[in-house]
C-alpha positions in Angstrom: -63.6 19.2 -81.4 -60.3 18.3 -82.7 -58.7 15.0 -81.6 -55.2 15.1 -80.2 -53.2 12.0 -81.0 -50.2 11.3 -78.8 -47.7 8.9 -80.3 -45.8 6.7 -77.8 -42.5 5.4 -79.0 -43.3 1.8 -78.0 -40.3 0.4 -79.5 -38.2 2.8 -77.5 -39.7 1.7 -74.2 -39.0 -1.9 -74.9 -35.5 -1.1 -75.8 -35.0 0.9 -72.6 -36.3 -2.1 -70.5 -34.0 -4.6 -72.0 -31.1 -2.3 -71.5 -31.6 -2.0 -67.7 -29.1 -3.8 -65.5 -30.1 -7.3 -64.3 -30.0 -6.1 -60.7 -32.9 -3.7 -61.3 -35.3 -6.3 -62.8 -37.6 -8.5 -60.7 -35.6 -11.1 -58.7 -38.1 -13.8 -58.0 -40.4 -14.7 -55.1 -40.3 -12.5 -52.0 -41.8 -15.2 -49.8 -39.4 -16.2 -47.0 -38.3 -19.8 -47.2 -39.0 -20.3 -43.4 -39.2 -18.7 -40.0 -36.3 -16.5 -38.9 -33.7 -18.3 -36.7 -31.6 -17.0 -33.8 -28.5 -15.1 -34.7 -27.1 -14.2 -31.3 -24.6 -16.3 -29.4 -25.8 -18.2 -26.3 -24.6 -17.4 -22.8 -22.6 -20.6 -22.8 -20.9 -19.5 -26.1 -20.1 -16.0 -24.6 -18.7 -17.3 -21.3 -18.7 -21.0 -20.8 -19.4 -21.2 -17.0 -21.4 -23.6 -14.9 -23.6 -22.6 -12.0 -23.0 -24.2 -8.7 -26.4 -25.9 -7.9 -28.1 -29.2 -7.2 -28.4 -29.9 -10.9 -24.8 -29.2 -12.1 -22.8 -29.9 -9.0 -24.9 -32.2 -6.8 -23.7 -32.7 -3.3 -23.0 -35.8 -1.2 -22.5 -36.6 2.5 -19.3 -34.5 2.6 -20.6 -31.3 1.0 -23.7 -29.5 -0.2 -22.1 -29.0 -3.6 -19.3 -31.0 -5.2 -17.2 -29.9 -8.2 -15.7 -33.0 -9.9 -14.7 -31.7 -13.4 -12.2 -29.0 -14.5 -13.9 -25.8 -15.7 -15.3 -22.4 -14.6 -18.0 -22.3 -12.0 -20.1 -19.5 -10.3 -22.3 -19.2 -7.3 -25.9 -18.0 -7.9 -26.9 -17.1 -4.4 -25.9 -17.2 -0.7 -25.2 -20.5 0.9 -25.9 -21.5 4.5 -23.9 -24.3 6.1 -25.5 -27.6 7.1 -25.8 -28.7 10.7 -24.0 -32.0 10.1 -20.5 -30.4 9.7 -20.3 -31.0 6.0 -18.5 -28.5 3.7 -20.3 -25.8 1.8 -18.4 -26.6 -1.5 -16.0 -29.4 -2.1 -13.6 -29.2 -5.1 -12.4 -32.7 -6.3 -10.8 -31.6 -9.6 -7.8 -29.7 -11.0 -7.9 -26.6 -13.1 -11.0 -25.1 -11.5 -12.1 -21.4 -11.4 -14.8 -20.7 -8.8 -16.4 -17.2 -8.8 -18.5 -16.7 -5.6 -20.1 -13.8 -7.5 -20.2 -11.5 -4.5 -22.3 -14.0 -2.4 -21.7 -15.2 1.1 -21.1 -18.7 2.5 -22.4 -18.6 6.0 -21.4 -21.3 8.4 -23.5 -22.9 11.2 -21.9 -22.8 14.7 -18.4 -22.9 13.3 -18.6 -26.5 12.0 -17.5 -27.7 8.6 -15.3 -25.8 6.1 -16.7 -23.3 3.7 -14.7 -24.6 0.8 -12.6 -27.8 0.8 -10.1 -28.8 -1.8 -9.4 -32.5 -1.5 -7.3 -35.1 -3.3 -3.5 -35.5 -3.3 -2.1 -33.7 -6.3 -4.9 -31.3 -6.7 -3.7 -28.0 -8.3 -4.4 -24.9 -10.3 -7.4 -23.7 -8.4 -8.7 -20.1 -8.5 -11.3 -18.8 -6.0 -12.5 -15.2 -6.0 -15.1 -12.6 -5.1 -17.0 -13.5 -2.0 -17.4 -13.8 1.8 -16.9 -16.8 4.1 -18.2 -16.3 7.6 -18.4 -18.4 10.8 -17.0 -21.7 9.6 -14.4 -24.0 11.1 -12.0 -22.9 8.3 -12.8 -20.7 5.4 -10.8 -22.5 2.6 -8.7 -25.6 3.3 -6.5 -27.5 0.8 -3.7 -29.2 2.7 -2.6 -31.1 -0.5 -3.4 -28.4 -3.1 -0.5 -26.6 -4.9 -0.6 -23.8 -7.4 -3.6 -21.6 -6.8 -4.9 -18.1 -6.4 -7.3 -16.3 -4.0 -8.5 -12.9 -5.0 -11.0 -10.5 -3.4 -12.2 -12.8 -0.6 -13.2 -11.9 3.0 -13.2 -14.5 5.7 -14.6 -13.7 9.1 -14.9 -15.6 12.4 -13.4 -18.9 11.6 -12.9 -21.1 14.6 -9.4 -22.2 13.4 -7.9 -20.7 10.2 -9.1 -18.4 7.5 -7.2 -19.7 4.5 -5.2 -23.0 5.0 -3.3 -24.0 1.8 -0.1 -25.6 0.7 2.6 -24.4 -1.8 2.8 -21.9 -4.6 -0.3 -19.8 -3.8 -0.9 -16.2 -4.7 -3.3 -14.3 -2.3 -4.3 -10.7 -3.1 -6.9 -8.2 -2.0 -8.2 -10.5 0.8 -9.2 -9.9 4.4 -8.9 -12.5 7.3 -10.6 -11.3 10.5 -11.2 -13.0 13.8 -9.8 -16.5 13.1 -9.5 -17.4 16.8 -7.2 -20.3 17.2 -5.2 -20.3 13.9 -3.7 -17.9 11.4 -5.7 -15.6 9.1 -3.5 -17.1 6.3 -1.5 -20.3 6.7 0.6 -21.5 3.7 3.3 -23.9 2.9 6.3 -22.7 0.8 6.7 -20.3 -2.1 3.8 -17.9 -1.6 2.9 -14.4 -2.7 0.7 -12.2 -0.4 -0.2 -8.7 -1.6 -2.7 -6.0 -0.4 -4.2 -8.1 2.4 -5.5 -7.3 5.9 -5.0 -9.8 8.7 -6.6 -8.7 11.9 -7.6 -10.2 15.3 -6.5 -13.7 14.5 -4.1 -15.9 16.4 -1.3 -15.2 13.9 -1.8 -12.9 10.9 0.3 -14.8 8.4 2.0 -18.2 9.1 4.1 -19.3 6.1 7.1 -21.4 5.1 10.1 -20.4 3.0 10.3 -18.5 -0.2 7.7 -15.8 0.4 7.1 -12.5 -1.2 4.9 -10.3 1.0 4.0 -6.7 0.2 1.6 -3.9 1.2 -0.1 -6.0 3.9 -1.4 -5.1 7.4 -1.4 -7.4 10.4 -3.3 -5.8 13.3 -4.2 -6.9 16.9 -3.4 -10.5 16.3 -3.1 -12.4 19.6 0.3 -14.0 18.8 2.4 -12.8 15.9 1.6 -10.5 13.0 3.8 -12.2 10.3 5.7 -15.5 10.7 8.0 -16.7 7.9 10.8 -19.2 8.0 13.5 -18.6 5.4 14.2 -16.9 2.1 11.6 -14.2 2.5 11.1 -10.7 1.0 8.8 -8.5 3.0 8.2 -4.9 2.0 5.8 -2.0 2.8 3.9 -4.0 5.5 2.7 -2.9 9.0 2.3 -5.0 12.1 0.9 -3.4 15.2 -0.5 -4.4 18.6 0.4 -8.0 18.3 0.3 -10.1 21.4 3.9 -11.3 20.7 6.1 -10.2 17.8 5.2 -8.0 14.9 7.5 -9.8 12.5 9.0 -13.2 13.3 11.4 -14.0 10.4 13.9 -16.8 9.7 17.2 -16.7 7.9 18.3 -15.5 4.5 15.8 -12.8 3.8 15.1 -9.1 3.8 12.5 -6.8 5.2 12.4 -3.2 4.1 10.2 -0.2 4.4 8.0 -1.8 7.1 6.5 -0.6 10.3 6.3 -2.5 13.7 4.4 -0.5 16.4 3.2 -1.3 19.9 3.8 -5.1 19.7 4.0 -6.8 23.1 7.4 -8.5 22.4 9.7 -7.6 19.5 8.8 -5.4 16.6 11.1 -7.1 14.1 12.9 -10.4 15.0 15.1 -12.1 12.4 17.6 -14.9 12.3 21.0 -15.1 10.6 21.8 -13.5 7.3 18.9 -11.1 7.5 18.7 -7.6 6.0 16.6 -5.0 7.8 16.4 -1.7 5.9 14.4 1.5 6.1 12.0 0.1 8.8 10.4 1.8 11.8 10.1 -0.2 15.0 8.7 2.0 17.8 7.0 1.5 21.1 7.4 -2.3 21.2 9.1 -4.2 24.1 12.2 -4.6 21.8 12.6 -2.8 18.6 14.7 -4.8 16.2 16.6 -8.0 17.1 18.8 -9.9 14.6 21.2 -12.8 14.8 24.6 -13.4 13.2 25.8 -11.9 9.9 22.9 -9.6 9.3 22.6 -6.0 7.9 20.6 -3.4 9.8 20.6 -0.1 7.9 18.7 3.1 8.0 16.1 2.1 10.5 14.3 4.0 13.2 13.8 2.2 16.5 12.7 4.5 19.4 10.6 4.4 22.5 10.8 0.7 23.0 10.6 -0.7 26.5 14.0 -2.4 26.3 16.6 -1.8 23.5 16.1 -0.2 20.1 18.4 -2.5 18.1 19.9 -5.7 19.4 22.4 -7.9 17.7 22.4 -11.3 19.4 25.3 -12.8 17.6 28.3 -11.5 15.7 29.4 -10.4 12.2 26.5 -8.0 11.6 26.6 -4.4 10.3 24.6 -1.8 12.1 24.8 1.3 10.0 22.9 4.6 9.8 20.2 3.8 12.3 18.4 6.2 14.7 17.6 4.8 18.2 16.3 7.4 20.6 14.6 7.1 24.0 14.5 3.4 24.6 14.2 1.8 28.0 17.6 0.1 28.0 20.1 0.6 25.2 19.8 2.4 21.9 22.1 -0.2 20.2 23.1 -3.4 22.0 25.7 -5.7 20.5 25.6 -8.7 22.8 28.7 -10.2 21.2 30.8 -7.4 22.8 33.6 -5.3 21.4 34.6 -6.3 17.9 31.6 -8.6 17.3 29.7 -6.3 14.9 30.5 -3.3 12.7 28.6 -0.3 14.3 29.0 2.9 12.3 27.2 6.1 11.5 24.3 5.6 13.9 22.5 8.3 16.0 21.4 7.3 19.5 20.3 9.5 22.4 18.1 9.6 25.5 18.3 5.8 26.2 17.9 4.8 29.8 20.8 2.5 30.3 23.2 3.7 27.6 23.1 4.8 24.0 25.5 2.1 22.9 26.9 -1.2 24.1 29.8 -1.8 23.8 31.2 1.7 23.6 34.5 0.6 22.1 36.2 -2.1 20.0 38.1 -2.4 16.7 34.8 -2.4 14.7 33.0 0.3 16.7 33.3 3.7 15.2 34.0 6.5 17.8 31.0 8.3 19.4 31.3 12.0 18.6 29.2 15.1 18.5 27.8 16.0 15.1 29.3 19.5 15.2 32.8 18.3 15.9 35.3 19.8 13.6 37.2 16.5 13.5 34.3 14.1 13.3 35.0 10.9 11.5 32.8 10.0 8.5 32.2 6.7 10.2 31.3 8.2 13.6 28.4 7.3 15.7 26.5 10.2 17.3 
């Protein structure tokens, strides 16, 4: 048998090895230096919030839980009120955000407040996302300015739903069945948006400088909306109030609102008011304004007394429609020359369509199809 000898170019193999890149050669020990450590962020690092509980917010004689430091807090479960009249949660700090996390604070026999904000000068408080039921007051902060309430429901308070001071914004909230107070009671300079205020004593009771929009006040035993001065109210509805739908002070405007079946006046406003594009039907009185007001493009019909009443002088009543009221369509109590009354349409009113029917600022009453109708005529 012949032997086959294979010659291996050893020197070539060594040369090839040494020509390899360093990254392809052995890199040392593969043994880990130690156990793997955590690489994810903690919950506190993702969202630094503190739970409301006995450990982090211990209570005292005045409340079950007390927040004493600025920060963000959240509720971890439902809370039932104590029988000694203490508050559910007491906030004694500024710059606090409290998220009720969808849970309910349930009062005991309408004693104590669900959430109290104490301390003169307290400010910058945000409370959101929960339900407050059967307390003395839902949220009270008589000395607290600059805050926000969002997505809260308060039911069955013995006194007031939300009772706060100046510069608050309240949105997407419901106040229902606050028997002896307002659903919302605020000081000055507030914003109320997309809220429902029903079956309280007053729906909203506020000071001056308010912006109110897209809110409903229904079946409140006194007034739907009460504001003093410098207000702007739009796209709101007040119906079946025990007194007025809207009780408004001076130097403000209400527009695109509805007042229906209120026991007294649908819309009542003091001097220098502007009422525009509103509907005030089936109340005792439709719209009542004082001196130097502007009442334009409104519908006021089917009221027990008059559709539109000017109780002073110097107002302009223009382009309104006032049919089928129990007394006058338009009643200018100042008499001839007191108000400018032009381009209105009034018919079917029990006493008269207009009072007065003449004067140097009262446009003539004419038929719409008259060939010589004045562009300022009332019809």
